[in-house]
N, C-alpha and C positions, 0 to 999 in steps of 0.2 A: 713847211709845208712837202718839201725838196725830199729830208728825211722820208718820210710818211711815204709819198710816193717811190721810191726807194727803193721800201721793204716790201709794196704791193705789187712793184714790178719784179722783185727776186722769189716771193711766195708765192704768185701763182705763175712764175717760170719754171719752179720745180714742181711743184704741186703738179696728180695726175688725176686725174679724176676717170674710172673706169665705170663704164655702163654697165650692169650688170640686166636691166631688160628696161624695154620700153613699149607703150601702147599708144592709142591715139589720144591720151588727154594727160599721160604721165612718164616720167622717166624714173628709176632706180641706178644709184650708183653702188657699187660695190660694197662702199662700209655701212650700206644700209637707208643712206638719204634719200627719198621720196623729194622729186619737182613737180611741181606742174608746170604743162606747156603754158604759152602763154597764148596759144590756142589751138585746139582741136585741130590732130594731122586727118587729112583727108585719107591717106594713105596707109597700107603698114609699113613700118620700116625696120629695116633689121637692126640688132645691135651692133653690127658691124658696121652700117651706114652711118646710124644716128654717132654713132665714137667719133667716124670721123669729121660730122659735120661739130659736133662735140670740140673736140682739137684744133678743127680750124676758127671756133668763135673763137678757145681760146689764145689763142695765137693773135687774131685781130686784137682782141681787147689788150694784151699788152702792149702790140703796135701803138695804139690809142695811147695809155697809159703813159710810152715812153716818149712820146711827142709832145705832149702835156707837159712833162718832166721836162724837155727841150727845151719848149716854149718860155717858161717859168724860170729858167737860168738866165 
């Protein structure tokens, strides 16, 4: 399991997710991948603001995976 977590951490740290479009129900990445929001957004949000949210979310996920990896050592 340790090797898989380390690979996941490395992949997430180096992968860039560039937002191309966002609306109330979904967002699209530059590579064409489209993801629905977990809930519909109440307000319009700019691509730049949503990019900031996505970047911070990625950092939080990486931090959580690192903590799990440290606990499992």
